[in-house]
C-alpha positions as CSV (number, residue, x, y, z in Angstrom):
1,M,0.8,-22.9,18.1
2,L,-2.3,-21.6,16.5
3,S,-2.4,-20.9,12.8
4,V,-5.1,-18.6,11.4
5,Q,-5.7,-17.9,7.8
6,T,-6.9,-14.3,7.0
7,Q,-8.5,-13.3,3.7
8,F,-7.7,-9.9,2.3
9,L,-8.3,-8.1,-0.9
10,F,-5.3,-6.1,-2.3
11,V,-6.2,-3.3,-4.6
12,P,-3.1,-1.7,-6.2
13,T,-3.4,1.6,-8.1
14,P,-2.3,1.7,-11.8
15,E,0.8,3.7,-11.0
16,I,2.1,1.2,-8.5
17,L,1.3,-1.6,-10.8
18,L,3.5,0.1,-13.4
19,A,6.2,0.7,-10.9
20,L,6.1,-3.0,-9.7
21,R,6.1,-4.2,-13.3
22,R,9.4,-2.2,-13.9
23,L,11.0,-4.1,-11.0
24,V,10.4,-7.5,-12.7
25,K,13.7,-8.9,-14.0
26,L,13.4,-12.0,-16.2
27,P,16.3,-14.1,-17.5
28,T,17.2,-13.2,-21.1
29,R,16.2,-15.9,-23.6
30,R,18.6,-16.3,-26.5
31,R,18.3,-17.3,-30.1
32,P,20.6,-19.9,-31.5
33,D,22.7,-17.0,-33.0
34,G,23.1,-15.5,-29.5
35,S,20.8,-12.5,-29.9
36,A,18.3,-11.7,-27.2
37,L,14.6,-12.7,-27.5
38,P,11.9,-10.6,-25.8
39,P,10.3,-12.3,-22.8
40,R,7.0,-14.1,-23.3
41,E,4.0,-12.0,-22.1
42,R,2.8,-14.9,-20.0
43,E,6.2,-15.1,-18.2
44,V,6.0,-11.3,-17.6
45,E,2.5,-11.5,-16.2
46,R,3.3,-14.4,-13.9
47,A,6.4,-12.6,-12.6
48,V,4.4,-9.3,-12.1
49,Q,1.7,-11.3,-10.2
50,G,4.3,-12.6,-7.9
51,V,5.7,-9.1,-7.2
52,V,2.2,-7.7,-6.7
53,R,1.2,-10.6,-4.3
54,G,4.4,-9.9,-2.4
55,A,3.5,-6.2,-2.1
56,G,0.0,-7.1,-0.8
57,I,1.5,-9.5,1.8
58,A,4.0,-6.8,2.8
59,A,1.2,-4.2,3.2
60,F,-0.9,-6.6,5.3
61,R,2.2,-7.3,7.5
62,E,2.9,-3.6,7.9
63,I,-0.7,-2.9,8.9
64,A,-0.6,-5.7,11.4
65,N,2.8,-4.6,12.8
66,A,1.5,-1.0,13.3
67,A,-0.8,-2.5,16.0
68,K,-3.4,0.2,15.5
69,G,-6.2,-2.1,14.3
70,L,-7.1,-3.2,10.8
71,E,-8.6,0.0,9.7
72,I,-5.6,2.2,8.8
73,A,-6.1,5.5,7.0
74,H,-2.5,5.7,5.8
75,I,0.7,3.7,6.2
76,Q,3.9,4.0,4.3
77,F,6.7,1.4,4.0
78,D,9.5,0.4,1.7
79,Y,9.0,-2.6,-0.6
80,L,11.8,-3.5,-3.1
81,G,13.0,0.0,-3.1
82,L,9.6,1.6,-3.7
83,T,7.8,3.7,-1.1
84,V,4.3,2.2,-0.9
85,A,1.4,4.0,0.7
86,A,-1.5,1.8,1.8
87,S,-4.8,2.2,3.6
88,S,-7.1,-0.6,4.8
89,R,-10.7,-1.1,5.9
90,V,-12.9,-4.0,6.9
91,R,-15.8,-4.4,4.5
92,P,-19.0,-4.5,6.6
93,S,-20.8,-6.7,4.0
94,D,-18.4,-9.7,4.3
95,G,-15.7,-8.8,6.8
96,V,-12.9,-9.0,4.2
97,I,-10.0,-6.7,4.8
98,E,-9.5,-4.5,1.8
99,I,-6.1,-2.9,1.3
100,E,-5.6,-0.1,-1.3
101,A,-2.0,0.7,-2.2
102,G,-0.3,3.3,-4.3
103,L,3.0,5.0,-4.5
104,G,4.0,6.9,-1.4
105,D,6.2,9.9,-0.8
106,P,9.8,8.8,0.2
107,R,10.4,12.2,1.8
108,L,7.8,11.4,4.5
109,G,9.4,8.3,5.9
110,R,7.5,5.6,7.7
111,S,4.2,6.7,9.1
112,A,0.9,5.1,10.1
113,F,-2.3,6.6,11.4
114,T,-5.9,5.5,11.7
115,A,-9.1,7.1,10.5
116,A,-9.9,7.9,14.2
117,M,-6.6,9.7,14.5
118,M,-7.3,11.7,11.3
119,A,-10.8,12.6,12.6
120,G,-9.3,13.7,15.9
121,A,-6.7,15.9,14.2
122,L,-9.3,17.4,11.9
123,E,-11.6,18.2,14.9
124,A,-8.6,19.8,16.8
125,A,-7.8,22.0,13.8
126,R,-11.4,23.1,13.6
127,R,-11.4,23.9,17.3
128,R,-8.2,26.0,17.0
129,D,-9.7,27.8,14.0
130,R,-12.9,28.6,16.0
131,D,-10.9,29.7,19.0
132,Q,-8.8,32.1,16.9
133,R,-11.9,33.6,15.2
134,R,-13.4,34.1,18.7
135,V,-10.3,35.8,20.0
136,R,-10.2,38.1,17.0
137,G,-13.9,38.9,17.4
138,R,-15.1,37.7,14.1
C-alpha cells in the first residue's frame, strides 16, 4: 500500500465559519453552587478549529470522489447538517490545492462541475443565442 500526503489550503468564507461555530457544542462547566459558567474562549476556538479542519478534509474528500480532477468550479455536499459549497484550484506558483468553501443551497442537492464544463455550457448558450438571432434576422 502506498501512502501519499497531500497539502491543501482551506479558505472558508465568514458565513460558513459562523455556521460551523454554531455547531460547536462544549460541555457545560459548573460553579460550586451548580450554576453554569460560560466556556473559555480558548476552548471554543480549539473546538471551532477542529470543526473547520473537518470541513476542509470533507471538502477535499468530496472533490477527490467527484473524479473530475482537482480543479472543481462548484461542488455541494452535506457536512454536519450544513450544505457546503466548495470550489478548488491548483495554484500555479507552488502547486498547492486551494479549496474555497461557503454555504451552499440545500435546494440544489449534490452537484459537481468543473471549470471546463462551465466554459462549455457558457459557449453552448452563446451559440444558441447567436443561432436564435440569426433565425430572427437580427
